[in-house]
FIMIVEX-138468 format. One record per atom (N, C-alpha, C, O): x, y, z. Coordinates in steps of 0.1 Angstrom, whole numbers, plus 5000, padded with zeros to 4 digits. Each point is the difference from the previous one (the first is absolute). Example, Ala and Ser with C-alpha at 12.3 -4.5 7.8 and 13.67 -1.06 7.14 Angstrom:
513249435078 499150125000 500950125000 501050005007 498650114986 500950115000 499250115008 500550115001 
% end
This chain:
360353618845 499749895005 501349915007 499849945011 501250064984 501149955007 500250045012 500049935010 500150214990 500350075013 499049995011 500350005012 498549994983 498849975010 500149865007 499649975011 500949954979 500149865008 501149965009 499949935009 501450144986 501150005010 499850095011 500249955012 499650184986 500050095012 498750045005 499950075010 499149894984 498450045004 499650144996 498950055001 502150014993 499650154995 500450024986 500749914995 499050204998 500450034988 501250085001 499850125004 501649824992 501250075002 500650034987 501250035000 498049974989 500450064987 500050135000 499050065004 502350004991 500350135001 501350064993 500749934993 499650185010 501550074996 500950005011 499550015011 501849974989 501050035010 501350014995 500449964989 500450095021 501350084998 501149855000 499649905006 501550114988 500749905002 500749955012 500349885001 499950205007 500550005015 498949935007 500449915008 498350114991 498949915006 500049874997 499949915008 500350084977 500049884994 501149885007 499649895002 501550165000 500949925006 499449975013 499949885002 499950215007 499449975013 498849905001 499949925009 499350114981 498949914999 500349854996 499449905005 501650094985 500549894996 500849895009 500049884997 500550185013 500849945009 498849935014 500349915008 498550154991 499149905009 499149964995 499649895004 499650154986 498649954993 500349934985 500850044991 498349865008 500349894991 499950064986 500849964991 498350135007 499350074989 500050144997 499450075009 501150004982 499950144996 499650014986 500449944990 498650145011 499250034987 500250144998 499850085008 500749954978 500350134997 498950024986 499949934989 499450175014 499250054990 500350084990 500750105003 498849894983 500150074990 501550054999 500250114998 500849805005 501450004998 500650014983 500649914994 499250215000 500450014988 501450054994 500750035009 499849994981 501550024994 500250135008 501050015007 498150094992 500550115006 500250025015 500450115005 499449805002 500249975015 501249925000 500349975011 500449994980 501149905002 501450065000 500750004990 499650075023 501350075000 501149875005 499749885002 501350174999 500949925005 499949895014 500349895001 499050205009 499849955014 499049904995 500449895001 498550134994 499149914996 500349874995 499549895004 501550124986 500549904992 500849925011 499749895002 501350165006 500649915009 499349945009 500449895003 498550185004 499049935007 499549874995 500049905008 499450094978 499549914995 500949884998 499649895003 501750144992 500949915001 500649925010 500649895000 499250195011 500249945015 499349945004 500349905006 498250144991 499049875004 500149904994 499549905005 501050104980 499849894993 501349915001 499949884998 501050155005 501349935002 500349955015 500749905002 498750185007 500349995012 501450055009 500449975011 500150124979 501250065005 499950105011 498950055003 502149975003 500050105014 500450144996 501050034994 497850065011 500450144998 500750055012 499549995011 501750074985 501050045011 499950175002 500050084990 499849975022 500250165000 500550025016 499949935010 500750204988 500350055016 498949995008 498950034996 501549955016 499050015010 500050155004 501150064999 497850025005 499950125001 500250035014 499549955009 501550164991 500750065013 501449955002 500850065008 499549854985 501449925002 500950034989 499550024988 501849975014 501150014992 500349884993 500650004989 499049895017 500649874997 498949884997 500149914992 499050115017 498949904999 499150004988 499550104994 500349755004 499349994987 498749945001 499849945011 499250054980 498749965003 499849914988 500150064989 499649805011 499949914989 498449974998 499349965009 500350054979 498449964999 499949894989 500450024988 499049895016 499849874991 498550004999 499350015010 500049974976 498850014998 499549844999 500549914994 498350085016 499649874997 498449984996 499349925004 500550184986 498550024996 500149974985 501049994993 497849995003 499350004985 499750164998 499750085009 500549964976 499350114997 499049994989 500249934990 498850135010 499150014993 499650114995 499650095007 500449924979 499950134993 498850014992 499749914992 499750205010 499050054988 500550094993 500550105005 499549874979 500650084989 499349974986 499449904995 500950204999 499549984984 501349974991 500049934991 501050145013 501150004992 501049905005 500349995012 500349934978 501149885006 501450085004 500450104995 500349835014 501250065006 500849994984 499749924991 501450195010 501050014991 501249935002 500649964990 499950025022 501249955004 499649844999 499049945004 502250004987 499949835000 500049955012 499349905004 501750175005 500049935013 499049985008 499949915008 499050194991 498850005004 499049904996 499449935008 500650084976 499149944994 500149825000 499149924998 502050055005 500549875001 499749955012 500249885001 499350195010 499649975014 498850045003 499650035011 499649984977 498650045005 498949914991 500149984988 499049985021 499249914994 498750094998 499550075009 499949924979 498850104995 498849924998 499849894995 499350195013 498549965002 499250104995 499750115005 499849834980 498750094993 498850005003 499549885000 499750225004 498749985003 499450054986 500250114996 498949794998 499550024989 498550075001 499249965010 500550114983 498850055002 498649944999 498950055003 501549824989 498749944999 499449925013 498949955000 502050055009 499849955014 499350085006 499349945009 500550194991 499450095006 498349975000 499249974990 500550055023 498649985005 499250135000 500450085009 498649964983 499250145002 499349995016 499950105007 499949794997 499549995014 500850015011 499549995012 502050034986 500849975011 500150145008 500050114994 500149875020 500150105009 501050015008 499949935010 501250134989 501350005008 499650015013 500349905007 498950215000 500150005014 498949865006 499949995012 499549934980 499249915005 500949884999 499949905008 501050114982 501049885001 500850015010 500249895006 500550214998 500950035009 499449985014 500649935008 498250114994 499449975014 499849855002 500249945011 499349984976 499949875003 501349925001 500049905008 501050164985 501449915003 500450055014 500749935006 498950185000 500550035012 499449915011 500649975010 498150004986 499449935011 500549845001 499949925009 500650054978 500349854995 501749985005 500549905002 499950214999 501450005001 500949895009 501049934996 498450075014 500549905012 499749864996 500849925003 498150044991 499649884993 500949974989 500349884999 500250204992 500749974988 501549965003 500649914996 499850195014 501550005003 500049855011 500949925000 498150065007 500349885006 500049874992 500849915002 498350104989 499949854990 501350044993 500749905000 499850204994 501550004994 501149935008 500749914996 499350155017 501149955009 499849855001 501049935000 497950025002 499849865002 500249904988 500249885002 499750184986 500449954986 501549994998 500549914994 500250215013 501450004998 500749905012 501149954999 498250045010 500549895012 499949884996 501049925000 497850054995 499849864998 500549934986 500549894999 499350214991 500249924987 501150094992 500449954989 500150175015 501250054991 501249985008 500949954993 499250075020 501249995005 500749885001 501249995000 497949885001 500849875001 500549974986 501149945000 498350104988 500649984989 501050104994 500549974989 499750135017 500550144995 501349964993 500250034988 500549925019 501449974994 500049914986 500650034989 498849895014 500049894987 499350064987 500349984989 498650105015 499150044988 500650154994 499850044988 500950025021 500750114996 501149954990 500150044988 500749885016 501049944993 499549944984 500750004990 498249975012 499549914988 499650134989 500350004988 499050115018 499650104992 501150104995 499850074991 501349925016 501250064997 500749954989 500550074991 499549785009 500549934989 499350014985 500550014989 497849995016 499250034992 500250124990 500050004988 500150125021 500350114990 501250004994 500150024988 501049955019 501249994992 500249934988 500750044990 498649855009 499749894988 499350064990 500550024989 498350025015 499150074988 500150124996 499850024988 500750065021 500450154998 501250055000 500350105007 500649834987 501550025005 500550144999 500950045007 498350054981 500650144998 499150105003 500250114995 498649855013 499050115002 500750125006 501050015007 498050094988 500550155008 500050035012 500750095005 498549825002 500250025017 500849905007 499749965012 501249994982 500949885006 500350045014 500049925009 500450224993 500450055015 498949945012 500349975011 498550024982 499049965010 499849875002 499049965007 501949934986 499749875001 499749935012 499349914999 501350125013 500049945013 498350075006 499049955005 501250164993 498850095006 498649924994 499049975007 501150024980 498749924992 499949875002 498849955001 502449975002 499949885003 499049975013 499049925000 501350155010 499250025013 498550025000 499249945006 500650184983 498850044998 499249874992 498849995001 501949944992 499149924991 499549885010 498949944998 502150025015 499649905008 498650055006 499149925001 500850205004 499050065005 498850014991 498950005005 501250004979 499050004993 499649894997 498949984996 501949915005 499549834997 499149975014 499149915001 501250175009 499149945012 498650064999 498949945003 501150194993 498950105002 498949944990 498749995001 502149954987 498949964989 499049885003 499149964994 501649995019 499149885004 498750065005 499049934998 500850195008 498850075005 499450114992 498950045001 502150004989 499350104993 500649974983 500850074995 498749845000 500249944987 499950124988 499150095000 501949914991 499850064987 498649964994 499849884997 499350205000 498749964994 500149944985 499349914997 501750134995 500249964990 500849864997 500249944990 500350015024 500649885000 499549905011 500749915005 498150114997 499649905011 500249865000 500249935009 499850034978 500249845001 501149965000 500149885001 501250214999 501349945000 500249985015 499350065009 501949844992 500449995014 500950135005 500750074992 499349955020 500550135006 501350024994 500250114996 500949805002 501250014997 500150064985 500750104998 498849854993 499550014988 499550144998 500650074993 498249975013 499550145000 501150085007 500150114994 500649885015 501050105003 501450024988 500650114998 499749804998 501050014987 499550064988 500650074993 498249895005 499050084989 500050165003 500250084992 499649965021 499850135003 501350085000 500050124999 501149805003 501450065002 500350044988 500450114998 499549784990 500550014988 499150134994 500750094994 498349915007 499150114998 500550165005 500050104993 500449895019 500650125006 501550044995 500350114999 500449804999 501150014992 499850074987 500650104997 498649844996 499850044987 499650174998 500550084991 498649935019 499650145005 501250105002 500150114994 500749845013 501250065008 500850044987 500250124998 500249794994 501250014990 499450104990 500750084993 497949915006 499550084987 500250155005 500650084993 498849965019 500550125003 501250075002 500250114997 500649775009 501650045001 500650034986 500850104998 499049824991 500350044989 499850144995 500850084996 497949935005 499450144996 500650125007 500350104994 499949875020 500750095008 501450064996 500450115001 500249774996 501750004999 500250074985 500950084998 498249884995 500450094985 500050145003 500850074994 498349985015 499850145001 500750085009 500150125000 500549795009 500850045011 501549995003 500650065008 499949844984 501549964999 501050124992 499950034988 500750015018 500850124993 501049974991 500250084991 500649815011 500649964989 499549974987 500550044989 498349905012 499149964988 499550134994 500150024988 499450075019 499550134996 501350074990 499950024988 501149995020 501250074991 500349924987 500350044989 499749835015 500749944985 498850034988 500250024988 498649985018 499050034991 499950124992 499650024988 501050075020 500250144995 500950014994 499950084990 501349875012 501149984993 499549934985 500250074990 499549865010 499649924988 499150114992 500350044988 498750015018 499150114992 500950104994 499850044989 501350015020 501050114993 500649954989 500350094991 500149795006 500749944991 499249994988 500350054989 498749895014 498949984987 499650134995 499850014988 500050085018 499650164996 500850094996 499650104994 501949875008 501050104999 500050014985 499649914993 501050245004 500150034987 501049904992 499849964989 501249995020 501049904996 500749955008 500450075009 499949784989 500849935009 501150085007 500249995013 500550094978 501350085004 499650105011 500750045009 497850014988 499950115011 499849925013 500750035010 498449874989 500149935013 501249965006 500050005012 501049964981 501449935005 500650145006 500550005011 499450124982 500650135005 499450055012 500750065009 498049934991 499450045015 500249905011 500550045010 499149834988 500249925011 501449935004 500249945010 500550074980 501349935001 500149865005 500949975008 498149944986 499749875001 500449944986 500050064989 500649815014 500149914989 498649924995 499549935009 500050064982 498849924996 500149934986 500950034992 498149885007 499849924987 498550004997 499149975008 500850074980 498550024996 499749904989 500450054989 499249835010 499749914992 498650034991 499050045005 501249944979 498950064993 499649854993 500749904997 497850125002 499849864992 500050044983 500550104996 499049804998 500150004985 499450144995 500450054989 498649995021 499550114992 500750145004 499550114996 501449885010 500850115008 499650065013 500650095006 498349854998 499450035011 500749955016 500349885000 499950185011 500649985010 499549855006 498849985002 502049935001 499849875002 500349965016 499249955007 502250114996 500749975012 500550105005 500750074991 499449995021 500950085007 500749965010 499549935009 501750114990 501049965011 500750125005 500450094993 499849915020 500750135008 501349955004 499849885004 501450164997 501349955007 500650105005 500250114995 500249855018 501050115008 500249965015 499449905005 501250175000 500349955016 498950115007 499450094995 500749875019 499150075006 500150155000 498950075000 502449985000 500250154998 499550044990 499550115000 500649814985 499450064987 498649995002 499450104995 500049815011 498350025001 499650095010 498850044998 501950005013 499650115011 500150134992 499150084999 502049944994 500150124992 498850014991 499350104998 500549784995 498950024987 498650025008 499250084996 500549845015 498850035010 500150155003 499050074997 502250015008 499850145004 499650074987 499050085001 501549924988 499950074990 498449984995 499250094998 500449775003 498449984999 499450095007 499350094994 500849905020 499250055012 500150174996 499050075002 502049984994 500050134997 499250074988 499650115000 500349804991 499250034985 498649975005 499150074995 500649845013 498749975001 499250085016 498849985003 502250095004 499550095009 499749935012 499050045007 501849844998 500249975014 501249965003 500950014992 499149955022 501649965004 500249874998 499149924999 502450024999 500549915000 499749925013 500750025009 498249874994 499849935010 501449945008 500049975012 501150024980 501149925004 501350135005 500550064990 499949955019 501050095004 501449964995 500950084997 499249785001 501549984998 499949864991 499049925001 502050064990 499749884993 500149865007 499549904995 501150095016 500049895008 498549955004 499549895001 499950255003 498549955002 499349954989 499349905001 500850164990 499349964987 500449854998 499149924998 502350045003 500249864997 499449925011 499649884997 500350165013 499349905011 498749984998 499549895003 499650214989 498550004997 499949924990 499149924999 501950104991 499849894986 500049865007 499049924997 501850045009 500149875008 498849965006 499649894998 499850195011 498749965006 498850024990 498949975005 501050084981 499050014992 500149914986 499250014991 501949905010 500349894990 498649934997 499750014988 499249925020 499349965000 498750074992 499449954991 500450175015 499150104996 500550034984 499249994991 501950035007 500450044985 500049894991 499850014987 500449875017 499749894992 498449984997 499749984988 499550035021 498550004997 499750104992 499049974993 501550155005 499750114992 500649984988 500050114994 500749805000 500649974988 501750065001 500649974989 499950085018 501250045002 501249895006 500049965011 500850014980 501149895002 501150085008 500250124998 500449825010 501250085009 501049894999 499849885003 501350194992 501549895002 500850105004 499950124996 501249835012 501250085007 501249924996 500249885002 500650204994 501349954994 501450105005 500050124999 501249805006 500950075003 500950054991 500749924994 499550225002 501150044989 500950085007 499650105005 501749854996 501050075006 500050005013 500650105004 498849835004 499750005014 498850095004 499750035011 499650014978 498850095004 498749934997 500149954989 498850035017 498849964998 499250104988 499950125000 499849794991 499150054989 498649944999 499849885001 499450204997 498449964999 499750014986 500350094992 498849795005 499450004988 498649995001 499649905007 499550194987 498849985000 499650014989 500550084991 498549825007 499649974983 498249985001 499649975011 499850044981 498649994998 499450004984 500350094992 499049825005 499149984990 499250114999 499350035010 500650044978 499050135000 498749954992 499150094997 500749794999 498649984994 499250094995 498850015002 502150054987 499350114991 500050135004 499750094991 500749955023 500150135003 501150104992 501249964997 498250175001 500850084991 499550004987 500750074992 498449875005 499449994987 499250144997 499450014989 
% end
């Protein structure tokens, strides 16, 4: 429907990364169909990050020894998929739209809807351009500033904070569109209050999905949870210490059951422990160096905190030591 409205044709389909860059420099919207985890190689990830951040992709000009070509993307990317992204860098730059099955109509005919949309396309776009020119642009700067402040005050730690300025612009458009297409559930409300209630509802939905996704995709969280399981189900604490070369504390409650676990060590110690864990479990350590792992820990603090892991860093003899602790809530019984 979006491609039909913008381009007048159904442009949903598969594409190669090179053509995506070429398309993104001249067209406002790129639609990638059924982009699942198996399709996400490094080149696709870099393209999506470039589209999200607006960075320049530089490459050698064909047929020359010194010429360069600079590709800057000016488009939005719309993706249809079932699986969430695994990279946090993509997840926190993605706005998820769920299509609930309860809204399906048994009488819907895609071909008929497309034809009607194609027939009305010029009128729809003309109306939209008039609304932009007469109602959105005159107040754009002030209202965008208002919504940017609104987002940062009401949702200061939300998972999509990298999209704040983009979302502020969308909410200015939303506020205006609601004057013509109001939310049926909130018809009696003033437009500004209707817009804010919708925004709060959208943020709640996004946060719920983000929390669910990050628990299953954050690498540091996954590895710490696996270390915890290895400790709880080891034949003895000494066996765990001997295999993983990590310092740890395991507090017990009055019944002798595990109450709190804390792992302590340098980035190098944890990198070695994760390498041993990966070997035991049959997968590769996702971090090639201890420095890379330390950087990812810094980036994952909020995720770890929400999952129950407390992170502290201390300098000991000039080296940074990490302390990861978590309440076990009866685990290991």
